[in-house]
N, C-alpha and C positions, 0 to 999 in steps of 0.2 A: 505494501498501500503506499504510496506517496502521500506525502502531506510538503503543503507549501503553507508557509504563515505570511500575514501581511497584516498592515496594524495604519489607523484611522490621522487621515487628512493632516497633521502637520508632523513637524520634527522637533526633538529635543536639542538634536546635533547640529543644524545650520543654524545661524546665527540670520537674524530681522527675513523669515520668508514666511510670514505667516500668509495664510490664503483664505484667512478672514477679516480681516480689516473692515472698516465698515464706518455708516455715515448714521446718528437716528436721525427720525424724521424731525426734531426739534433743532438741531443741527442745521438741516437741508433749509428748513422754515427760515432759521434767521440769516441766510443769504438773501439780500434781496431782489437778486437777480437770480429768476428764475434756470435758466439757460447756461447762466453760470455755474450756480448749483446743481444741473444735470450733470455738467461739464464732470466738473467734481466728481460725483456718481460713478464718470464713467472711467474716469483716470482711476480712481479706487477698484474697481472693477478690473481692468486692466494690472492693474499693480499684481492683484489677487491671484489672476491666472499664469502670469510671467513667474509668482512663486510656485505655481502647477509646477510650472517647467522645470523648476529648479528642483522640488521636489523627486519631479520623475526623474531628474539626471541623475540625483543624488541614491535614488532605490537602482537605478540600472549599475550603478557606480558597487553599489552592495549586494545584488545579485538579489534585488530583492523583487517578486511579478506580482505580486497582490497588494491592491491599495484601494483606499475607501477616500475621495475628495471629500470635501469641505463643502458643504449645500448652502454655505454664506458666500459664493464669491461674487453675486452682486448685490450690493447692499440696498433694500429699499426696492426691489425690484418690482414686487405684487403689490406694493401702497395703493392703497385706494383712490389716491391724491395723485397718484405717476401710473396711471393704468394707460395715458397718451403715451409715454416713455416709449421708444421701440430701446429696449437696453442690447438688444442681442446686433446691431446694427454694425457700433464701432468695437465689437470684440469679436468679429471675423477673423482678424490679421491674427492676434492668438490663439486664436482659438485652432486655426490651420495649423499653427507651431507645434504645438500640442499633440496636432494628428499625424504632422508631419514624425515628429519624437516616439509617438507612440506606433507607427508603423515598422520604425526602425528598430524599435527595442518593444517588441510585444508583450503584453501583461495585462492580469484584470485586474481591470478598475470598474469602480462602482459609485453607486451614492448611498446615506440613509438619510433620507428629507428628513426637515424636525418634526418633534414633536407636536407641533401643529397642525400637519398634516396628517386630518381624518378621517378614513372615509366613514366610518359608521355612526357618523354624525348627525344627529336627526335636526340640526340648522343648518339651512338652508345656503347662510352666506358661510357657514364655514367651510362646508361640501364643497362650494364653490370656489374657495381661496385655496381649497388643499388640492384642487383640481387645475387651478393655475399656477401654483407653484409644482406639481408634476410638470405641465407642461414646458416650464423654465429648466427643470433638468432634463426632458425630450431633447431639448433645443441646444444645452450644451452639451450633452452626447454625441447628438447628431454633426455638431459643428467640430468636434472632436471625433467626427468618424468613427467612430464606438457602436458596434450594433446593441441598440438599445433591448433587446432582452434579455429580461433576467437583472436588469442593474440598477432596482431602487427597491430599497428592505423599507418595511413598514411595520410598523405595529399594528395592532389589531384597531385600537381604539379605546376608546371608555366604554367601562362598564356600565352608567348610568341607574344606576340600583337593579338592574334585572340584565344580567348577562345574556340569557339564552333570548331576551329582546334582544341586545344589542348587536348580537351576533347575526340578527335575521334581519338585521337593518342592515349590516355591510352588507349581505348578498343581495337585498333590496336594490340596494347602492348601486351597487355592483353593476347593475344590470342598463345604470345611464351611466355609465364610464365607457370610453371609447376603445376600443380593441388595440390601437397603437400606444393607448398609456395601461391597459390593461396588462398588456406583454412585457412591461417595463417591471411589475411589481413580483416582489417575494414577501413573505410575512414572519415574524419572529415572533414567539413565544416571550411574555413577558415577566416583567421581576414583581408586579402586582395587581393586575388582572387576568389576563388569561392566559393560562396551561398551555403545558404542550397540548393535550388533548385537545383542548377549545380551538387552539390556532390550526389543528391538523384538519377536522370539523368544515372548517371555511374553505383550508388548502385543495382537501380532497373533493369538496363540495364543487369548489372553480375552477382546477387546475393548475393552483398556483404551487411556485414550488416552498419548502419551509424552511429556514433557515434556524438551526436548531443552535439556543442560546442557551448555555449548560448550565453558567450560572445563574443568570433569569431562573431557570427549572429549580436550582438547589433551593433558592427563594420563594420561589411558588409553585406549587404543586399539589393535587389532589392525592397523586400514588408517586411515591419517593423515585422508585421503579420505573427509568428511563426507559430502560431496555427494550422493555416489551412493545414499545411506541416506534422504537428506530426502525423499523424494516420500512412503517408506514411512510414517517418522515423520505426517508431513502429511496420511497417510490414517489413521491410528489416533482421527482428532478428527473423523472424516465424521459418527458419529453423536452428536456433543455439542453441543450447545446453544451451550458456550462458544467465541471465538475459538483459536484453539490460542498454548499456553503455550511458556515457554522461559524461561532463567535467564542472564543476564551476568554476567560477574563477572570481574576480571584477575589474574595469579599475581601477586604480592608479589612474586617477583624469580625470577631463573632459580633460586636456590640453593632456595628455597623454592616452589617452582611450584603445589606444591597449596594452598597460603595464599592467602587473598584480601585483595588490596588495598584501599586505602581507596578509592580511585577506579574509576571504570571510565576504562578507555582507551579513548577516543572515536576515534582509526585503525580499531581491533582490531573494533571496535562495530562502526564503517559497511564495512570489508572483509564481513564476514559478512553486514549487512544487503543490499551490494549481491549478495550470491550465493543470495540467496534471493529478491529483489525479482519481483514478478510471480509468484509462486508462491501465494503466499496473498492475499485482501483486507485482512486486518486480522493483529496480531503482539502479543500480552502477553509482554512482556520484563520478568521481575521479576531488579531489582538484586539481588546480594548482596554489596554492599560494608561497608565494616566501618564504612566513616559513612554509614550507612543513606541517609534523606532529603537528608543534605549532602553524598551522591554524584548523587544523583538532580536535585539543580538545577544539581550541575556538570556534569554532562552536560548537560543541557539548555541550559547558558548554552554548554558547547563544540560544541552541534548547532547552536548561530544560526550564520546565515551562509555554513553550509556550501550547497558547489554541489549541488543537488537536493532539496535539503531544507526543509519551508516550516512551521514550527510552528503547529500549531494552540491552542495552550494550554502552560502552563508543563510537561506530562509526556507531550503528544500530538504527533507529528508528521505529516507526507505525505512520503514519500519518492515524489518523481516524477520 
C-alpha cells in the first residue's frame, strides 16, 4: 500500500508566503475611491496566488505531491456589496503561472471551503452564498487547469436540533445544485455533529466520495469501531479517478481533545494504517496539524526505520 502525505494551505518554513492575506469590508469601505479599493483587493489576491506558486515550488523541492490550497485567496470575493466585481479577470495571468507549474510538476491539489459553506441550510440566502463560494472554487480550479472532480471537501453542515431532518434537507438541496458543482464535492465526518455512519448515508445515497477524518471520528461517534464501516468508505471512491483521501491529526490533549496538536502522533497513525493495510492500493493522508509542513517533515522522520515502512521520498512511503 502506497501512502502519500499532504499538508494544509501554508508553510511554517517559508517566510512571508501567506496565501490568505485579506482585507475586511470595514477597511474596504474606508477607501473613498471604490475603484482604487477594488484594485487593492485585486493586488492582495494576486499576491496570494504568487505565494501559492512559492508554496508549490517549496512542495516540489521537498517531494510533496499533495496539497490543500487556502480558500481565502480572494478577499471579499462574494461580499453582497461587491457582486458586480469580476474578481477572476485580473487573476488570469497568475492562475496561468500556477497551471504551468502544475503541468510540469503534477500534484494532487484541492480545497476545503470555509465552514460557512453549508449545503443543508434551511436558509435560502446561506445556501445561495454557499453555492457562490463553490462557483469561485470551480473558477480557480479551472484557471489552474485542474480537473474539478472531487476537489472540495465539505462537512455535512448544521444539525438544527434534528439530525435526521438535517440529512434529508441536504438531499433536498442537492437536487437544486448543478451537476458541475456536485461533482466537485467530497464529504467529511465532523467532530461535533455528523458521524461516519451519518456522513456515509449521504455519500452512498448521492454518490459522493467520503473523506474519513480519524481524529473527528474519535471525538464524535456512535460506535467507536470505525473498521466495520471502512469498506463502505472505500466503496464511495469507486467511481473517482483519484485515490481515496483521509484526514489525519492528533488531539492537542485529553482536555482539548477536538483541538489539533502541533504534530501527528506517529504511533496513532501507524495503528490506523495497520488496520487498513491491504484494503486499498494507495491512500492520500492530509495532515491537519498546527505546524503544517513542519508536521509533515517530522512525521516523515518519525516513520523512517519503522518496521514494514519503506520511504519512497520525503512525503511518500510503502507499507509492506
